[in-house]
PDB file of N, CA, C, O and CB in Angstrom:
ATOM      1  N   MET A   1      96.595 107.944 117.837  1.00  0.00           N
ATOM      2  CA  MET A   1      96.617 108.692 116.604  1.00  0.00           C
ATOM      3  C   MET A   1      95.208 108.675 116.028  1.00  0.00           C
ATOM      4  O   MET A   1      94.747 107.640 115.547  1.00  0.00           O
ATOM      5  CB  MET A   1      97.656 108.106 115.600  1.00  0.00           C
ATOM      6  N   LEU A   2      94.549 109.769 116.071  1.00  0.00           N
ATOM      7  CA  LEU A   2      93.199 109.868 115.540  1.00  0.00           C
ATOM      8  C   LEU A   2      93.237 110.551 114.185  1.00  0.00           C
ATOM      9  O   LEU A   2      94.016 111.479 113.966  1.00  0.00           O
ATOM     10  CB  LEU A   2      92.278 110.634 116.511  1.00  0.00           C
ATOM     11  N   LEU A   3      92.406 110.093 113.293  1.00  0.00           N
ATOM     12  CA  LEU A   3      92.389 110.646 111.948  1.00  0.00           C
ATOM     13  C   LEU A   3      92.064 112.134 111.957  1.00  0.00           C
ATOM     14  O   LEU A   3      92.617 112.887 111.155  1.00  0.00           O
ATOM     15  CB  LEU A   3      91.386 109.901 111.089  1.00  0.00           C
ATOM     16  N   SER A   4      91.191 112.565 112.836  1.00  0.00           N
ATOM     17  CA  SER A   4      90.815 113.979 112.866  1.00  0.00           C
ATOM     18  C   SER A   4      92.004 114.864 113.239  1.00  0.00           C
ATOM     19  O   SER A   4      91.990 116.062 112.956  1.00  0.00           O
ATOM     20  CB  SER A   4      89.666 114.201 113.853  1.00  0.00           C
ATOM     21  N   HIS A   5      93.015 114.302 113.861  1.00  0.00           N
ATOM     22  CA  HIS A   5      94.207 115.054 114.247  1.00  0.00           C
ATOM     23  C   HIS A   5      95.384 114.737 113.329  1.00  0.00           C
ATOM     24  O   HIS A   5      96.507 115.181 113.566  1.00  0.00           O
ATOM     25  CB  HIS A   5      94.580 114.751 115.699  1.00  0.00           C
ATOM     26  N   ASN A   6      95.119 113.973 112.292  1.00  0.00           N
ATOM     27  CA  ASN A   6      96.163 113.531 111.390  1.00  0.00           C
ATOM     28  C   ASN A   6      96.305 114.524 110.243  1.00  0.00           C
ATOM     29  O   ASN A   6      95.314 114.900 109.616  1.00  0.00           O
ATOM     30  CB  ASN A   6      95.862 112.121 110.858  1.00  0.00           C
ATOM     31  N   THR A   7      97.525 114.943 109.971  1.00  0.00           N
ATOM     32  CA  THR A   7      97.748 115.816 108.820  1.00  0.00           C
ATOM     33  C   THR A   7      97.880 114.960 107.574  1.00  0.00           C
ATOM     34  O   THR A   7      98.112 113.754 107.657  1.00  0.00           O
ATOM     35  CB  THR A   7      99.010 116.701 109.019  1.00  0.00           C
ATOM     36  N   LEU A   8      97.732 115.583 106.438  1.00  0.00           N
ATOM     37  CA  LEU A   8      97.887 114.862 105.179  1.00  0.00           C
ATOM     38  C   LEU A   8      99.308 114.317 105.041  1.00  0.00           C
ATOM     39  O   LEU A   8      99.506 113.194 104.577  1.00  0.00           O
ATOM     40  CB  LEU A   8      97.548 115.776 103.991  1.00  0.00           C
ATOM     41  N   ALA A   9     100.289 115.115 105.444  1.00  0.00           N
ATOM     42  CA  ALA A   9     101.682 114.674 105.377  1.00  0.00           C
ATOM     43  C   ALA A   9     101.904 113.460 106.279  1.00  0.00           C
ATOM     44  O   ALA A   9     102.599 112.520 105.893  1.00  0.00           O
ATOM     45  CB  ALA A   9     102.632 115.821 105.781  1.00  0.00           C
ATOM     46  N   ASN A  10     101.321 113.475 107.466  1.00  0.00           N
ATOM     47  CA  ASN A  10     101.463 112.347 108.384  1.00  0.00           C
ATOM     48  C   ASN A  10     100.778 111.112 107.830  1.00  0.00           C
ATOM     49  O   ASN A  10     101.287 110.000 107.969  1.00  0.00           O
ATOM     50  CB  ASN A  10     100.890 112.694 109.757  1.00  0.00           C
ATOM     51  N   TYR A  11      99.624 111.301 107.204  1.00  0.00           N
ATOM     52  CA  TYR A  11      98.907 110.179 106.598  1.00  0.00           C
ATOM     53  C   TYR A  11      99.783 109.494 105.553  1.00  0.00           C
ATOM     54  O   TYR A  11      99.943 108.274 105.576  1.00  0.00           O
ATOM     55  CB  TYR A  11      97.585 110.658 105.961  1.00  0.00           C
ATOM     56  N   TYR A  12     100.349 110.281 104.636  1.00  0.00           N
ATOM     57  CA  TYR A  12     101.188 109.705 103.590  1.00  0.00           C
ATOM     58  C   TYR A  12     102.455 109.082 104.160  1.00  0.00           C
ATOM     59  O   TYR A  12     102.916 108.052 103.669  1.00  0.00           O
ATOM     60  CB  TYR A  12     101.550 110.765 102.567  1.00  0.00           C
ATOM     61  N   SER A  13     103.007 109.688 105.170  1.00  0.00           N
ATOM     62  CA  SER A  13     104.191 109.123 105.827  1.00  0.00           C
ATOM     63  C   SER A  13     103.871 107.773 106.460  1.00  0.00           C
ATOM     64  O   SER A  13     104.660 106.833 106.370  1.00  0.00           O
ATOM     65  CB  SER A  13     104.728 110.091 106.896  1.00  0.00           C
ATOM     66  N   THR A  14     102.713 107.686 107.097  1.00  0.00           N
ATOM     67  CA  THR A  14     102.284 106.431 107.715  1.00  0.00           C
ATOM     68  C   THR A  14     102.032 105.353 106.675  1.00  0.00           C
ATOM     69  O   THR A  14     102.463 104.211 106.835  1.00  0.00           O
ATOM     70  CB  THR A  14     101.028 106.652 108.544  1.00  0.00           C
ATOM     71  N   VAL A  15     101.331 105.722 105.607  1.00  0.00           N
ATOM     72  CA  VAL A  15     101.067 104.756 104.534  1.00  0.00           C
ATOM     73  C   VAL A  15     102.384 104.282 103.936  1.00  0.00           C
ATOM     74  O   VAL A  15     102.566 103.086 103.710  1.00  0.00           O
ATOM     75  CB  VAL A  15     100.164 105.379 103.432  1.00  0.00           C
ATOM     76  N   PHE A  16     103.301 105.202 103.680  1.00  0.00           N
ATOM     77  CA  PHE A  16     104.604 104.840 103.123  1.00  0.00           C
ATOM     78  C   PHE A  16     105.336 103.868 104.036  1.00  0.00           C
ATOM     79  O   PHE A  16     105.871 102.864 103.564  1.00  0.00           O
ATOM     80  CB  PHE A  16     105.457 106.092 102.897  1.00  0.00           C
ATOM     81  N   ALA A  17     105.368 104.147 105.320  1.00  0.00           N
ATOM     82  CA  ALA A  17     106.060 103.277 106.269  1.00  0.00           C
ATOM     83  C   ALA A  17     105.427 101.889 106.313  1.00  0.00           C
ATOM     84  O   ALA A  17     106.137 100.884 106.334  1.00  0.00           O
ATOM     85  CB  ALA A  17     106.050 103.902 107.664  1.00  0.00           C
ATOM     86  N   LEU A  18     104.113 101.830 106.327  1.00  0.00           N
ATOM     87  CA  LEU A  18     103.435 100.533 106.361  1.00  0.00           C
ATOM     88  C   LEU A  18     103.714  99.731 105.094  1.00  0.00           C
ATOM     89  O   LEU A  18     103.892  98.515 105.155  1.00  0.00           O
ATOM     90  CB  LEU A  18     101.926 100.724 106.538  1.00  0.00           C
ATOM     91  N   VAL A  19     103.753 100.400 103.958  1.00  0.00           N
ATOM     92  CA  VAL A  19     103.991  99.721 102.690  1.00  0.00           C
ATOM     93  C   VAL A  19     105.461  99.298 102.564  1.00  0.00           C
ATOM     94  O   VAL A  19     105.752  98.156 102.208  1.00  0.00           O
ATOM     95  CB  VAL A  19     103.593 100.633 101.514  1.00  0.00           C
ATOM     96  N   GLN A  20     106.365 100.201 102.852  1.00  0.00           N
ATOM     97  CA  GLN A  20     107.789  99.933 102.634  1.00  0.00           C
ATOM     98  C   GLN A  20     108.409  99.017 103.684  1.00  0.00           C
ATOM     99  O   GLN A  20     109.227  98.158 103.355  1.00  0.00           O
ATOM    100  CB  GLN A  20     108.543 101.225 102.605  1.00  0.00           C
ATOM    101  N   HIS A  21     108.031  99.194 104.921  1.00  0.00           N
ATOM    102  CA  HIS A  21     108.710  98.488 106.009  1.00  0.00           C
ATOM    103  C   HIS A  21     107.933  97.319 106.578  1.00  0.00           C
ATOM    104  O   HIS A  21     108.515  96.449 107.225  1.00  0.00           O
ATOM    105  CB  HIS A  21     109.008  99.436 107.101  1.00  0.00           C
ATOM    106  N   HIS A  22     106.629  97.281 106.351  1.00  0.00           N
ATOM    107  CA  HIS A  22     105.816  96.249 106.997  1.00  0.00           C
ATOM    108  C   HIS A  22     104.967  95.450 106.024  1.00  0.00           C
ATOM    109  O   HIS A  22     104.079  94.705 106.439  1.00  0.00           O
ATOM    110  CB  HIS A  22     104.927  96.875 108.021  1.00  0.00           C
ATOM    111  N   LYS A  23     105.232  95.599 104.747  1.00  0.00           N
ATOM    112  CA  LYS A  23     104.665  94.761 103.687  1.00  0.00           C
ATOM    113  C   LYS A  23     103.141  94.831 103.542  1.00  0.00           C
ATOM    114  O   LYS A  23     102.516  93.873 103.088  1.00  0.00           O
ATOM    115  CB  LYS A  23     105.052  93.355 103.929  1.00  0.00           C
ATOM    116  N   TYR A  24     102.547  95.962 103.925  1.00  0.00           N
ATOM    117  CA  TYR A  24     101.140  96.191 103.599  1.00  0.00           C
ATOM    118  C   TYR A  24     101.091  96.692 102.166  1.00  0.00           C
ATOM    119  O   TYR A  24     102.098  97.170 101.643  1.00  0.00           O
ATOM    120  CB  TYR A  24     100.464  97.216 104.594  1.00  0.00           C
ATOM    121  N   SER A  25      99.940  96.590 101.527  1.00  0.00           N
ATOM    122  CA  SER A  25      99.765  97.244 100.233  1.00  0.00           C
ATOM    123  C   SER A  25      99.025  98.560 100.475  1.00  0.00           C
ATOM    124  O   SER A  25      98.326  98.721 101.476  1.00  0.00           O
ATOM    125  CB  SER A  25      98.980  96.322  99.220  1.00  0.00           C
ATOM    126  N   ILE A  26      99.193  99.485  99.549  1.00  0.00           N
ATOM    127  CA  ILE A  26      98.492 100.767  99.677  1.00  0.00           C
ATOM    128  C   ILE A  26      96.988 100.530  99.741  1.00  0.00           C
ATOM    129  O   ILE A  26      96.284 101.176 100.517  1.00  0.00           O
ATOM    130  CB  ILE A  26      98.841 101.709  98.494  1.00  0.00           C
ATOM    131  N   THR A  27      96.504  99.609  98.929  1.00  0.00           N
ATOM    132  CA  THR A  27      95.073  99.303  98.913  1.00  0.00           C
ATOM    133  C   THR A  27      94.608  98.798 100.271  1.00  0.00           C
ATOM    134  O   THR A  27      93.548  99.201 100.751  1.00  0.00           O
ATOM    135  CB  THR A  27      94.759  98.264  97.831  1.00  0.00           C
ATOM    136  N   GLU A  28      95.393  97.916 100.898  1.00  0.00           N
ATOM    137  CA  GLU A  28      95.018  97.397 102.218  1.00  0.00           C
ATOM    138  C   GLU A  28      94.920  98.527 103.233  1.00  0.00           C
ATOM    139  O   GLU A  28      93.970  98.580 104.014  1.00  0.00           O
ATOM    140  CB  GLU A  28      96.035  96.345 102.695  1.00  0.00           C
ATOM    141  N   VAL A  29      95.887  99.423 103.227  1.00  0.00           N
ATOM    142  CA  VAL A  29      95.896 100.523 104.194  1.00  0.00           C
ATOM    143  C   VAL A  29      94.722 101.466 103.938  1.00  0.00           C
ATOM    144  O   VAL A  29      94.050 101.898 104.874  1.00  0.00           O
ATOM    145  CB  VAL A  29      97.230 101.298 104.124  1.00  0.00           C
ATOM    146  N   GLU A  30      94.482 101.780 102.673  1.00  0.00           N
ATOM    147  CA  GLU A  30      93.416 102.726 102.359  1.00  0.00           C
ATOM    148  C   GLU A  30      92.026 102.151 102.605  1.00  0.00           C
ATOM    149  O   GLU A  30      91.080 102.908 102.820  1.00  0.00           O
ATOM    150  CB  GLU A  30      93.532 103.168 100.924  1.00  0.00           C
ATOM    151  N   ARG A  31      91.887 100.844 102.578  1.00  0.00           N
ATOM    152  CA  ARG A  31      90.586 100.222 102.831  1.00  0.00           C
ATOM    153  C   ARG A  31      90.260 100.079 104.315  1.00  0.00           C
ATOM    154  O   ARG A  31      89.132  99.744 104.675  1.00  0.00           O
ATOM    155  CB  ARG A  31      90.540  98.869 102.181  1.00  0.00           C
ATOM    156  N   LEU A  32      91.238 100.329 105.170  1.00  0.00           N
ATOM    157  CA  LEU A  32      90.975 100.245 106.602  1.00  0.00           C
ATOM    158  C   LEU A  32      90.092 101.408 107.030  1.00  0.00           C
ATOM    159  O   LEU A  32      90.248 102.534 106.557  1.00  0.00           O
ATOM    160  CB  LEU A  32      92.295 100.240 107.405  1.00  0.00           C
ATOM    161  N   ILE A  33      89.184 101.122 107.914  1.00  0.00           N
ATOM    162  CA  ILE A  33      88.384 102.177 108.534  1.00  0.00           C
ATOM    163  C   ILE A  33      89.358 102.957 109.419  1.00  0.00           C
ATOM    164  O   ILE A  33      90.251 102.353 110.014  1.00  0.00           O
ATOM    165  CB  ILE A  33      87.141 101.589 109.372  1.00  0.00           C
ATOM    166  N   PRO A  34      89.214 104.287 109.523  1.00  0.00           N
ATOM    167  CA  PRO A  34      90.200 105.065 110.280  1.00  0.00           C
ATOM    168  C   PRO A  34      90.530 104.508 111.668  1.00  0.00           C
ATOM    169  O   PRO A  34      91.699 104.470 112.051  1.00  0.00           O
ATOM    170  CB  PRO A  34      89.707 106.461 110.430  1.00  0.00           C
ATOM    171  N   TYR A  35      89.516 104.075 112.427  1.00  0.00           N
ATOM    172  CA  TYR A  35      89.832 103.544 113.754  1.00  0.00           C
ATOM    173  C   TYR A  35      90.559 102.212 113.663  1.00  0.00           C
ATOM    174  O   TYR A  35      91.339 101.884 114.557  1.00  0.00           O
ATOM    175  CB  TYR A  35      88.561 103.383 114.579  1.00  0.00           C
ATOM    176  N   GLU A  36      90.327 101.431 112.605  1.00  0.00           N
ATOM    177  CA  GLU A  36      91.082 100.184 112.425  1.00  0.00           C
ATOM    178  C   GLU A  36      92.555 100.496 112.182  1.00  0.00           C
ATOM    179  O   GLU A  36      93.442  99.853 112.743  1.00  0.00           O
ATOM    180  CB  GLU A  36      90.505  99.354 111.246  1.00  0.00           C
ATOM    181  N   ARG A  37      92.796 101.492 111.338  1.00  0.00           N
ATOM    182  CA  ARG A  37      94.172 101.894 111.046  1.00  0.00           C
ATOM    183  C   ARG A  37      94.859 102.332 112.343  1.00  0.00           C
ATOM    184  O   ARG A  37      96.003 101.959 112.601  1.00  0.00           O
ATOM    185  CB  ARG A  37      94.203 103.044 109.988  1.00  0.00           C
ATOM    186  N   ASP A  38      94.161 103.116 113.145  1.00  0.00           N
ATOM    187  CA  ASP A  38      94.723 103.570 114.426  1.00  0.00           C
ATOM    188  C   ASP A  38      95.065 102.392 115.327  1.00  0.00           C
ATOM    189  O   ASP A  38      96.114 102.379 115.971  1.00  0.00           O
ATOM    190  CB  ASP A  38      93.739 104.505 115.143  1.00  0.00           C
ATOM    191  N   ILE A  39      94.174 101.400 115.371  1.00  0.00           N
ATOM    192  CA  ILE A  39      94.406 100.218 116.207  1.00  0.00           C
ATOM    193  C   ILE A  39      95.617  99.441 115.702  1.00  0.00           C
ATOM    194  O   ILE A  39      96.489  99.077 116.491  1.00  0.00           O
ATOM    195  CB  ILE A  39      93.157  99.308 116.225  1.00  0.00           C
ATOM    196  N   TYR A  40      95.682  99.183 114.394  1.00  0.00           N
ATOM    197  CA  TYR A  40      96.814  98.438 113.843  1.00  0.00           C
ATOM    198  C   TYR A  40      98.129  99.177 114.063  1.00  0.00           C
ATOM    199  O   TYR A  40      99.144  98.561 114.390  1.00  0.00           O
ATOM    200  CB  TYR A  40      96.605  98.182 112.353  1.00  0.00           C
ATOM    201  N   ILE A  41      98.112 100.485 113.886  1.00  0.00           N
ATOM    202  CA  ILE A  41      99.333 101.262 114.089  1.00  0.00           C
ATOM    203  C   ILE A  41      99.752 101.219 115.554  1.00  0.00           C
ATOM    204  O   ILE A  41     100.939 101.089 115.853  1.00  0.00           O
ATOM    205  CB  ILE A  41      99.130 102.721 113.632  1.00  0.00           C
ATOM    206  N   SER A  42      98.809 101.325 116.456  1.00  0.00           N
ATOM    207  CA  SER A  42      99.129 101.228 117.889  1.00  0.00           C
ATOM    208  C   SER A  42      99.705  99.860 118.236  1.00  0.00           C
ATOM    209  O   SER A  42     100.674  99.754 118.988  1.00  0.00           O
ATOM    210  CB  SER A  42      97.876 101.497 118.739  1.00  0.00           C
ATOM    211  N   MET A  43      99.099  98.821 117.679  1.00  0.00           N
ATOM    212  CA  MET A  43      99.600  97.466 117.935  1.00  0.00           C
ATOM    213  C   MET A  43     101.007  97.299 117.351  1.00  0.00           C
ATOM    214  O   MET A  43     101.869  96.688 117.983  1.00  0.00           O
ATOM    215  CB  MET A  43      98.639  96.407 117.332  1.00  0.00           C
ATOM    216  N   LEU A  44     101.239  97.828 116.174  1.00  0.00           N
ATOM    217  CA  LEU A  44     102.552  97.743 115.547  1.00  0.00           C
ATOM    218  C   LEU A  44     103.592  98.518 116.346  1.00  0.00           C
ATOM    219  O   LEU A  44     104.714  98.046 116.526  1.00  0.00           O
ATOM    220  CB  LEU A  44     102.493  98.265 114.114  1.00  0.00           C
ATOM    221  N   GLN A  45     103.230  99.703 116.825  1.00  0.00           N
ATOM    222  CA  GLN A  45     104.149 100.491 117.644  1.00  0.00           C
ATOM    223  C   GLN A  45     104.516  99.744 118.924  1.00  0.00           C
ATOM    224  O   GLN A  45     105.680  99.732 119.324  1.00  0.00           O
ATOM    225  CB  GLN A  45     103.529 101.853 117.985  1.00  0.00           C
ATOM    226  N   GLU A  46     103.539  99.127 119.561  1.00  0.00           N
ATOM    227  CA  GLU A  46     103.804  98.359 120.782  1.00  0.00           C
ATOM    228  C   GLU A  46     104.704  97.165 120.485  1.00  0.00           C
ATOM    229  O   GLU A  46     105.630  96.882 121.246  1.00  0.00           O
ATOM    230  CB  GLU A  46     102.486  97.882 121.417  1.00  0.00           C
ATOM    231  N   PHE A  47     104.438  96.462 119.381  1.00  0.00           N
ATOM    232  CA  PHE A  47     105.269  95.329 118.989  1.00  0.00           C
ATOM    233  C   PHE A  47     106.709  95.775 118.746  1.00  0.00           C
ATOM    234  O   PHE A  47     107.649  95.134 119.216  1.00  0.00           O
ATOM    235  CB  PHE A  47     104.700  94.656 117.730  1.00  0.00           C
ATOM    236  N   LEU A  48     106.880  96.874 118.012  1.00  0.00           N
ATOM    237  CA  LEU A  48     108.227  97.366 117.716  1.00  0.00           C
ATOM    238  C   LEU A  48     108.953  97.810 118.982  1.00  0.00           C
ATOM    239  O   LEU A  48     110.160  97.605 119.111  1.00  0.00           O
ATOM    240  CB  LEU A  48     108.161  98.523 116.723  1.00  0.00           C
ATOM    241  N   LYS A  49     108.225  98.415 119.910  1.00  0.00           N
ATOM    242  CA  LYS A  49     108.815  98.829 121.184  1.00  0.00           C
ATOM    243  C   LYS A  49     109.318  97.609 121.956  1.00  0.00           C
ATOM    244  O   LYS A  49     110.437  97.618 122.469  1.00  0.00           O
ATOM    245  CB  LYS A  49     107.787  99.616 122.032  1.00  0.00           C
ATOM    246  N   LYS A  50     108.502  96.566 122.040  1.00  0.00           N
ATOM    247  CA  LYS A  50     108.900  95.350 122.754  1.00  0.00           C
ATOM    248  C   LYS A  50     110.051  94.654 122.046  1.00  0.00           C
ATOM    249  O   LYS A  50     110.956  94.130 122.697  1.00  0.00           O
ATOM    250  CB  LYS A  50     107.713  94.394 122.888  1.00  0.00           C
ATOM    251  N   GLU A  51     110.024  94.644 120.725  1.00  0.00           N
ATOM    252  CA  GLU A  51     111.109  94.021 119.962  1.00  0.00           C
ATOM    253  C   GLU A  51     112.426  94.765 120.199  1.00  0.00           C
ATOM    254  O   GLU A  51     113.474  94.134 120.339  1.00  0.00           O
ATOM    255  CB  GLU A  51     110.770  94.001 118.454  1.00  0.00           C
ATOM    256  N   LYS A  52     112.381  96.079 120.245  1.00  0.00           N
ATOM    257  CA  LYS A  52     113.576  96.874 120.527  1.00  0.00           C
ATOM    258  C   LYS A  52     114.114  96.557 121.926  1.00  0.00           C
ATOM    259  O   LYS A  52     115.323  96.421 122.115  1.00  0.00           O
ATOM    260  CB  LYS A  52     113.265  98.383 120.402  1.00  0.00           C
ATOM    261  N   GLU A  53     113.211  96.439 122.902  1.00  0.00           N
ATOM    262  CA  GLU A  53     113.622  96.098 124.262  1.00  0.00           C
ATOM    263  C   GLU A  53     114.278  94.722 124.310  1.00  0.00           C
ATOM    264  O   GLU A  53     115.277  94.537 125.004  1.00  0.00           O
ATOM    265  CB  GLU A  53     112.420  96.139 125.209  1.00  0.00           C
ATOM    266  N   ARG A  54     113.718  93.745 123.569  1.00  0.00           N
ATOM    267  CA  ARG A  54     114.317  92.404 123.515  1.00  0.00           C
ATOM    268  C   ARG A  54     115.707  92.451 122.898  1.00  0.00           C
ATOM    269  O   ARG A  54     116.626  91.788 123.379  1.00  0.00           O
ATOM    270  CB  ARG A  54     113.421  91.445 122.715  1.00  0.00           C
ATOM    271  N   GLN A  55     115.863  93.229 121.842  1.00  0.00           N
ATOM    272  CA  GLN A  55     117.171  93.350 121.197  1.00  0.00           C
ATOM    273  C   GLN A  55     118.179  94.000 122.131  1.00  0.00           C
ATOM    274  O   GLN A  55     119.336  93.583 122.190  1.00  0.00           O
ATOM    275  CB  GLN A  55     117.059  94.157 119.901  1.00  0.00           C
ATOM    276  N   GLU A  56     117.746  95.014 122.855  1.00  0.00           N
ATOM    277  CA  GLU A  56     118.634  95.677 123.805  1.00  0.00           C
ATOM    278  C   GLU A  56     119.042  94.724 124.929  1.00  0.00           C
ATOM    279  O   GLU A  56     120.194  94.729 125.361  1.00  0.00           O
ATOM    280  CB  GLU A  56     117.956  96.925 124.387  1.00  0.00           C
ATOM    281  N   GLN A  57     118.101  93.908 125.401  1.00  0.00           N
ATOM    282  CA  GLN A  57     118.425  92.925 126.435  1.00  0.00           C
ATOM    283  C   GLN A  57     119.418  91.895 125.921  1.00  0.00           C
ATOM    284  O   GLN A  57     120.360  91.539 126.629  1.00  0.00           O
ATOM    285  CB  GLN A  57     117.156  92.228 126.926  1.00  0.00           C
ATOM    286  N   ARG A  58     119.220  91.410 124.692  1.00  0.00           N
ATOM    287  CA  ARG A  58     120.156  90.445 124.105  1.00  0.00           C
ATOM    288  C   ARG A  58     121.543  91.058 123.960  1.00  0.00           C
ATOM    289  O   ARG A  58     122.548  90.409 124.251  1.00  0.00           O
ATOM    290  CB  ARG A  58     119.646  89.962 122.736  1.00  0.00           C
ATOM    291  N   ALA A  59     121.594  92.310 123.511  1.00  0.00           N
ATOM    292  CA  ALA A  59     122.880  92.980 123.352  1.00  0.00           C
ATOM    293  C   ALA A  59     123.573  93.148 124.702  1.00  0.00           C
ATOM    294  O   ALA A  59     124.785  92.958 124.805  1.00  0.00           O
ATOM    295  CB  ALA A  59     122.692  94.345 122.677  1.00  0.00           C
ATOM    296  N   ALA A  60     122.817  93.500 125.726  1.00  0.00           N
ATOM    297  CA  ALA A  60     123.385  93.651 127.067  1.00  0.00           C
ATOM    298  C   ALA A  60     123.887  92.313 127.586  1.00  0.00           C
ATOM    299  O   ALA A  60     124.945  92.253 128.213  1.00  0.00           O
ATOM    300  CB  ALA A  60     122.345  94.239 128.034  1.00  0.00           C
ATOM    301  N   GLN A  61     123.148  91.244 127.337  1.00  0.00           N
ATOM    302  CA  GLN A  61     123.583  89.917 127.762  1.00  0.00           C
ATOM    303  C   GLN A  61     124.848  89.505 127.040  1.00  0.00           C
ATOM    304  O   GLN A  61     125.741  88.912 127.645  1.00  0.00           O
ATOM    305  CB  GLN A  61     122.486  88.888 127.521  1.00  0.00           C
ATOM    306  N   GLN A  62     124.940  89.809 125.753  1.00  0.00           N
ATOM    307  CA  GLN A  62     126.140  89.470 124.993  1.00  0.00           C
ATOM    308  C   GLN A  62     127.341  90.250 125.506  1.00  0.00           C
ATOM    309  O   GLN A  62     128.430  89.694 125.643  1.00  0.00           O
ATOM    310  CB  GLN A  62     125.928  89.747 123.501  1.00  0.00           C
ATOM    311  N   ARG A  63     127.150  91.534 125.791  1.00  0.00           N
ATOM    312  CA  ARG A  63     128.251  92.339 126.340  1.00  0.00           C
ATOM    313  C   ARG A  63     128.684  91.783 127.691  1.00  0.00           C
ATOM    314  O   ARG A  63     129.876  91.706 127.992  1.00  0.00           O
ATOM    315  CB  ARG A  63     127.830  93.827 126.481  1.00  0.00           C
ATOM    316  N   SER A  64     127.705  91.400 128.497  1.00  0.00           N
ATOM    317  CA  SER A  64     128.001  90.857 129.814  1.00  0.00           C
ATOM    318  C   SER A  64     128.767  89.548 129.708  1.00  0.00           C
ATOM    319  O   SER A  64     129.731  89.330 130.443  1.00  0.00           O
ATOM    320  CB  SER A  64     126.717  90.651 130.604  1.00  0.00           C
ATOM    321  N   SER A  65     128.351  88.686 128.811  1.00  0.00           N
ATOM    322  CA  SER A  65     129.046  87.405 128.668  1.00  0.00           C
ATOM    323  C   SER A  65     130.419  87.585 128.067  1.00  0.00           C
ATOM    324  O   SER A  65     131.317  86.805 128.381  1.00  0.00           O
ATOM    325  CB  SER A  65     128.234  86.451 127.812  1.00  0.00           C
ATOM    326  N   MET A  66     130.628  88.577 127.217  1.00  0.00           N
ATOM    327  CA  MET A  66     131.954  88.850 126.659  1.00  0.00           C
ATOM    328  C   MET A  66     132.898  89.350 127.734  1.00  0.00           C
ATOM    329  O   MET A  66     134.080  89.005 127.733  1.00  0.00           O
ATOM    330  CB  MET A  66     131.863  89.872 125.524  1.00  0.00           C
ATOM    331  N   ARG A  67     132.387  90.166 128.660  1.00  0.00           N
ATOM    332  CA  ARG A  67     133.221  90.673 129.755  1.00  0.00           C
ATOM    333  C   ARG A  67     133.657  89.541 130.672  1.00  0.00           C
ATOM    334  O   ARG A  67     134.771  89.551 131.195  1.00  0.00           O
ATOM    335  CB  ARG A  67     132.466  91.742 130.560  1.00  0.00           C
ATOM    336  N   LYS A  68     132.771  88.561 130.869  1.00  0.00           N
ATOM    337  CA  LYS A  68     133.094  87.441 131.739  1.00  0.00           C
ATOM    338  C   LYS A  68     134.199  86.576 131.134  1.00  0.00           C
ATOM    339  O   LYS A  68     134.991  85.974 131.860  1.00  0.00           O
ATOM    340  CB  LYS A  68     131.845  86.598 132.003  1.00  0.00           C
ATOM    341  N   ASN A  69     134.249  86.518 129.815  1.00  0.00           N
ATOM    342  CA  ASN A  69     135.253  85.707 129.133  1.00  0.00           C
ATOM    343  C   ASN A  69     136.634  86.335 129.187  1.00  0.00           C
ATOM    344  O   ASN A  69     137.631  85.642 128.987  1.00  0.00           O
ATOM    345  CB  ASN A  69     134.854  85.489 127.696  1.00  0.00           C
ATOM    346  N   TYR A  70     136.714  87.633 129.455  1.00  0.00           N
ATOM    347  CA  TYR A  70     138.021  88.306 129.494  1.00  0.00           C
ATOM    348  C   TYR A  70     138.502  88.449 130.864  1.00  0.00           C
ATOM    349  O   TYR A  70     139.585  88.992 131.084  1.00  0.00           O
ATOM    350  CB  TYR A  70     137.969  89.643 128.855  1.00  0.00           C
TER     351      TYR A  70
END
């Protein structure tokens, strides 16, 4: 996500998500250099992707263990 390709609506949506869901302050987000913001967002997206995969694996394991009990 490069700032030069970022729309104003996308910028505000990103800031809102970081503030509401990830406990950043608006000031913290706005003080980031554009490439820093891109790096943090990429790192956060990767973390969330891996966390989702872990949750899916846990859910699959729970379903599997429940089937074994029946």
